DRENTORKOL-3810 file (N, C-alpha, C; in nm, 4 decimals):
REM DRENTORKOL-3810
@n.u->8.2419; n.v->2.0600; n.w->-0.0244; ca.u->8.1016; ca.v->2.0095; ca.w->-0.1412; c.u->8.1044; c.v->2.1036; c.w->-0.2360
@n.u->8.0845; n.v->2.0869; n.w->-0.3477; ca.u->8.0443; ca.v->2.1600; ca.w->-0.4533; c.u->7.8907; c.v->2.1946; c.w->-0.4422
@n.u->7.8761; n.v->2.2974; n.w->-0.5055; ca.u->7.7255; ca.v->2.3529; ca.w->-0.5224; c.u->7.6628; c.v->2.2834; c.w->-0.6370
@n.u->7.5241; n.v->2.2414; n.w->-0.6673; ca.u->7.5023; ca.v->2.1987; ca.w->-0.7845; c.u->7.4283; c.v->2.1145; c.w->-0.7903
@n.u->7.3711; n.v->2.0930; n.w->-0.8787; ca.u->7.2680; ca.v->1.9509; ca.w->-0.9461; c.u->7.3676; c.v->1.8052; c.w->-0.9600
@n.u->7.2950; n.v->1.7371; n.w->-0.9372; ca.u->7.3496; ca.v->1.6007; ca.w->-0.9090; c.u->7.2610; c.v->1.4937; c.w->-1.0165
@n.u->7.3225; n.v->1.3865; n.w->-1.0836; ca.u->7.2168; ca.v->1.3230; ca.w->-1.1710; c.u->7.1678; c.v->1.2157; c.w->-1.0629
@n.u->7.0371; n.v->1.1993; n.w->-1.0716; ca.u->6.9493; ca.v->1.1151; ca.w->-0.9861; c.u->6.9169; c.v->0.9749; c.w->-1.0593
@n.u->6.9307; n.v->0.8754; n.w->-1.0362; ca.u->6.8727; ca.v->0.7524; ca.w->-1.1143; c.u->6.7196; c.v->0.7301; c.w->-1.0877
@n.u->6.6346; n.v->0.6862; n.w->-1.1065; ca.u->6.5091; ca.v->0.6420; ca.w->-1.0806; c.u->6.3874; c.v->0.7773; c.w->-1.0809
@n.u->6.3792; n.v->0.8237; n.w->-0.9489; ca.u->6.2791; ca.v->0.9259; ca.w->-0.9140; c.u->6.3300; c.v->1.0803; c.w->-0.9533
@n.u->6.3965; n.v->1.0914; n.w->-1.0763; ca.u->6.4374; ca.v->1.2108; ca.w->-1.0994; c.u->6.3479; c.v->1.3163; c.w->-1.0745
@n.u->6.2413; n.v->1.2933; n.w->-1.1758; ca.u->6.1119; ca.v->1.3290; ca.w->-1.1908; c.u->6.0593; c.v->1.4482; c.w->-1.0692
@n.u->6.0268; n.v->1.3390; n.w->-0.9722; ca.u->5.9869; ca.v->1.3457; ca.w->-0.8547; c.u->6.0513; c.v->1.4498; c.w->-0.7611
@n.u->6.1729; n.v->1.3938; n.w->-0.7890; ca.u->6.2938; ca.v->1.4943; ca.w->-0.7018; c.u->6.3171; c.v->1.6310; c.w->-0.7412
@n.u->6.3142; n.v->1.6390; n.w->-0.8998; ca.u->6.3162; ca.v->1.8005; ca.w->-0.9245; c.u->6.2155; c.v->1.8591; c.w->-0.9018
@n.u->6.0687; n.v->1.8151; n.w->-0.9211; ca.u->5.9314; ca.v->1.8663; ca.w->-0.8891; c.u->5.9381; c.v->1.9327; c.w->-0.7434
@n.u->5.9908; n.v->1.8685; n.w->-0.6710; ca.u->6.0148; ca.v->1.8691; ca.w->-0.5144; c.u->6.1143; c.v->1.9713; c.w->-0.4934
@n.u->6.2262; n.v->1.9731; n.w->-0.5455; ca.u->6.3187; ca.v->2.0772; ca.w->-0.5341; c.u->6.2519; c.v->2.2041; c.w->-0.5811
@n.u->6.1828; n.v->2.2531; n.w->-0.7160; ca.u->6.1301; ca.v->2.3489; ca.w->-0.7446; c.u->6.0490; c.v->2.3896; c.w->-0.6740
@n.u->5.9575; n.v->2.3103; n.w->-0.5915; ca.u->5.8722; ca.v->2.3568; ca.w->-0.5156; c.u->5.9051; c.v->2.4215; c.w->-0.3755
@n.u->6.0110; n.v->2.3271; n.w->-0.3350; ca.u->6.1010; ca.v->2.3458; ca.w->-0.2047; c.u->6.1457; c.v->2.5169; c.w->-0.2726
@n.u->6.2314; n.v->2.5387; n.w->-0.3284; ca.u->6.3018; ca.v->2.6817; ca.w->-0.4031; c.u->6.2224; c.v->2.7500; c.w->-0.3585
@n.u->6.0994; n.v->2.7642; n.w->-0.4448; ca.u->5.9739; ca.v->2.8672; ca.w->-0.4456; c.u->5.9242; c.v->2.9186; c.w->-0.3330
@n.u->5.9063; n.v->2.7981; n.w->-0.2140; ca.u->5.8251; ca.v->2.8157; ca.w->-0.0717; c.u->5.9382; c.v->2.9184; c.w->-0.0139
@n.u->6.0889; n.v->2.8540; n.w->-0.0443; ca.u->6.1421; ca.v->2.9308; ca.w->0.0893; c.u->6.2286; c.v->3.0565; c.w->0.0647
@n.u->6.2046; n.v->3.0749; n.w->-0.0969; ca.u->6.2464; ca.v->3.1965; ca.w->-0.1569; c.u->6.4261; c.v->3.1910; c.w->-0.1621
@n.u->6.4831; n.v->3.0605; n.w->-0.2035; ca.u->6.6167; ca.v->3.0108; ca.w->-0.1779; c.u->6.6544; c.v->2.9022; c.w->-0.2701
@n.u->6.7772; n.v->2.8904; n.w->-0.3625; ca.u->6.7846; ca.v->2.7757; ca.w->-0.4419; c.u->6.8253; c.v->2.6362; c.w->-0.3375
@n.u->6.7541; n.v->2.5058; n.w->-0.4042; ca.u->6.8599; ca.v->2.4549; ca.w->-0.3278; c.u->6.9223; c.v->2.2981; c.w->-0.4371
@n.u->6.9615; n.v->2.1970; n.w->-0.3852; ca.u->7.0074; ca.v->2.1063; ca.w->-0.4347; c.u->7.0156; c.v->2.0057; c.w->-0.3454
@n.u->6.9756; n.v->1.8877; n.w->-0.4377; ca.u->6.9908; ca.v->1.7325; ca.w->-0.4066; c.u->7.0672; c.v->1.6399; c.w->-0.4656
@n.u->7.1487; n.v->1.5828; n.w->-0.3980; ca.u->7.1389; ca.v->1.5235; ca.w->-0.2643; c.u->7.2659; c.v->1.5920; c.w->-0.2052
@n.u->7.2041; n.v->1.6671; n.w->-0.0812; ca.u->7.3235; ca.v->1.7109; ca.w->0.0183; c.u->7.4018; c.v->1.6019; c.w->0.0745
@n.u->7.5398; n.v->1.6326; n.w->0.0885; ca.u->7.6047; ca.v->1.5115; ca.w->0.1566; c.u->7.5962; c.v->1.3538; c.w->0.1799
@n.u->7.5573; n.v->1.3764; n.w->0.0430; ca.u->7.5023; ca.v->1.2381; ca.w->-0.0365; c.u->7.4211; c.v->1.1485; c.w->0.0055
@n.u->7.3370; n.v->1.1938; n.w->0.0762; ca.u->7.2287; ca.v->1.1346; ca.w->0.1188; c.u->7.0640; c.v->1.2292; c.w->0.0916
@n.u->6.9814; n.v->1.1602; n.w->0.1148; ca.u->6.8076; ca.v->1.1969; ca.w->0.0678; c.u->6.8117; c.v->1.3502; c.w->0.1039
@n.u->6.8498; n.v->1.4661; n.w->0.1047; ca.u->6.8495; ca.v->1.5851; ca.w->0.1644; c.u->6.8336; c.v->1.6742; c.w->0.0508
@n.u->6.8001; n.v->1.7567; n.w->0.0763; ca.u->6.7886; ca.v->1.8906; ca.w->0.0015; c.u->6.8398; c.v->1.9947; c.w->0.0714
@n.u->6.9387; n.v->2.0739; n.w->0.0340; ca.u->7.0235; ca.v->2.1873; ca.w->0.0988; c.u->7.0063; c.v->2.3283; c.w->0.0519
@n.u->6.9521; n.v->2.4296; n.w->0.1149; ca.u->6.9563; ca.v->2.5487; ca.w->0.0523; c.u->7.0758; c.v->2.6270; c.w->0.0234
@n.u->7.0739; n.v->2.7589; n.w->-0.0085; ca.u->7.2015; ca.v->2.8223; ca.w->-0.0628; c.u->7.2568; c.v->2.8609; c.w->0.0913
@n.u->7.1188; n.v->2.8440; n.w->0.1916; ca.u->7.1746; ca.v->2.9375; ca.w->0.3143; c.u->7.2317; c.v->2.8513; c.w->0.4072
@n.u->7.2232; n.v->2.7011; n.w->0.3842; ca.u->7.2955; ca.v->2.5660; ca.w->0.4488; c.u->7.1928; c.v->2.5182; c.w->0.5214
@n.u->7.0558; n.v->2.5267; n.w->0.4869; ca.u->6.9505; ca.v->2.4615; ca.w->0.5895; c.u->6.9405; c.v->2.3376; c.w->0.5116
@n.u->6.9145; n.v->2.2343; n.w->0.5663; ca.u->6.9123; ca.v->2.1275; ca.w->0.5367; c.u->6.7417; c.v->2.0798; c.w->0.5937
@n.u->6.7079; n.v->2.0113; n.w->0.4530; ca.u->6.5378; ca.v->1.9649; ca.w->0.4574; c.u->6.5614; c.v->1.8290; c.w->0.4362
@n.u->6.5077; n.v->1.7042; n.w->0.5029; ca.u->6.5049; ca.v->1.6110; ca.w->0.4371; c.u->6.3951; c.v->1.5689; c.w->0.3537
@n.u->6.4297; n.v->1.4716; n.w->0.2866; ca.u->6.3175; ca.v->1.4481; ca.w->0.1624; c.u->6.1607; c.v->1.4026; c.w->0.2179
@n.u->6.1861; n.v->1.3259; n.w->0.3646; ca.u->6.0856; ca.v->1.3106; ca.w->0.4013; c.u->5.9715; c.v->1.4371; c.w->0.4319
@n.u->6.0386; n.v->1.5195; n.w->0.4587; ca.u->5.9635; ca.v->1.6350; ca.w->0.5193; c.u->5.9230; c.v->1.7265; c.w->0.3843
@n.u->6.0493; n.v->1.7350; n.w->0.2527; ca.u->5.9782; ca.v->1.7941; ca.w->0.1666; c.u->5.8560; c.v->1.7598; c.w->0.0860
@n.u->5.8662; n.v->1.5918; n.w->0.1171; ca.u->5.7269; ca.v->1.5188; ca.w->0.0348; c.u->5.5924; c.v->1.5352; c.w->0.1026
@n.u->5.5973; n.v->1.6136; n.w->0.2571; ca.u->5.4532; ca.v->1.6419; ca.w->0.2921; c.u->5.4118; c.v->1.7261; c.w->0.2646
@n.u->5.4878; n.v->1.8569; n.w->0.1703; ca.u->5.4427; ca.v->1.9482; ca.w->0.1604; c.u->5.3967; c.v->2.0261; c.w->0.2140
@n.u->5.4061; n.v->2.0379; n.w->0.3936; ca.u->5.3564; ca.v->2.1339; ca.w->0.5054; c.u->5.4683; c.v->2.2549; c.w->0.4812
@n.u->5.4139; n.v->2.3178; n.w->0.3651; ca.u->5.5025; ca.v->2.4751; ca.w->0.3284; c.u->5.5179; c.v->2.5296; c.w->0.4602
@n.u->5.4154; n.v->2.5709; n.w->0.4990; ca.u->5.4157; ca.v->2.6545; ca.w->0.6183; c.u->5.5333; c.v->2.5674; c.w->0.7339
@n.u->5.5617; n.v->2.4855; n.w->0.7724; ca.u->5.6474; ca.v->2.4118; ca.w->0.8786; c.u->5.7775; c.v->2.4411; c.w->0.7842
@n.u->5.7960; n.v->2.4023; n.w->0.6740; ca.u->5.9100; ca.v->2.4167; ca.w->0.5956; c.u->5.9692; c.v->2.5612; c.w->0.5810
@n.u->5.8688; n.v->2.6663; n.w->0.5499; ca.u->5.9503; ca.v->2.7597; ca.w->0.5476; c.u->5.9945; c.v->2.8472; c.w->0.7166
@n.u->5.8689; n.v->2.8015; n.w->0.7884; ca.u->5.9237; ca.v->2.8280; ca.w->0.9663; c.u->6.0630; c.v->2.8264; c.w->0.9598
@n.u->6.1088; n.v->2.6146; n.w->0.9229; ca.u->6.2188; ca.v->2.5772; ca.w->0.9657; c.u->6.3457; c.v->2.6487; c.w->0.8871
@n.u->6.2961; n.v->2.7393; n.w->0.7591; ca.u->6.4205; ca.v->2.7653; ca.w->0.7155; c.u->6.4416; c.v->2.9171; c.w->0.7374
@n.u->6.3559; n.v->2.9819; n.w->0.7968; ca.u->6.3575; ca.v->3.1468; ca.w->0.8698; c.u->6.4097; c.v->3.0973; c.w->1.0087
@n.u->6.3703; n.v->2.9857; n.w->1.0804; ca.u->6.4342; ca.v->2.9785; ca.w->1.1938; c.u->6.5901; c.v->2.9382; c.w->1.1912
@n.u->6.6445; n.v->2.8551; n.w->1.1143; ca.u->6.7736; ca.v->2.7923; ca.w->1.1213; c.u->6.8608; c.v->2.8909; c.w->1.0367
@n.u->6.8050; n.v->2.9555; n.w->0.9491; ca.u->6.8671; ca.v->3.0825; ca.w->0.8713; c.u->6.9045; c.v->3.1995; c.w->0.9952
@n.u->6.8329; n.v->3.2178; n.w->1.0739; ca.u->6.8722; ca.v->3.3424; ca.w->1.2479; c.u->7.0069; c.v->3.2623; c.w->1.2760
@n.u->6.9721; n.v->3.1032; n.w->1.3212; ca.u->7.0575; ca.v->3.0514; ca.w->1.4192; c.u->7.2045; c.v->3.0673; c.w->1.3391
@n.u->7.1910; n.v->3.0348; n.w->1.2159; ca.u->7.3274; ca.v->3.0123; ca.w->1.1634; c.u->7.4184; c.v->3.1629; c.w->1.1393
@n.u->7.3136; n.v->3.2507; n.w->1.1523; ca.u->7.3720; ca.v->3.4212; ca.w->1.1643; c.u->7.4469; c.v->3.4338; c.w->1.2463
@n.u->7.4172; n.v->3.4057; n.w->1.3902; ca.u->7.4135; ca.v->3.3946; ca.w->1.5348; c.u->7.5706; c.v->3.3853; c.w->1.5284
END
């Protein structure tokens, strides 16, 4: 799968804003959609469902990034 931005119809502005906030929170670039689904994926390969990012519970999201990054390095 190619890394980069995809053009989305409809809620592009909302998705863009959420992606920016997610990227800042986890200190890692993200793209959407991952796997042609409503998922963000960071450069480390951690997947974040859109519904989770919409909660803006950054503490939980950052913890998910840290834990899953560790698992991928094992």
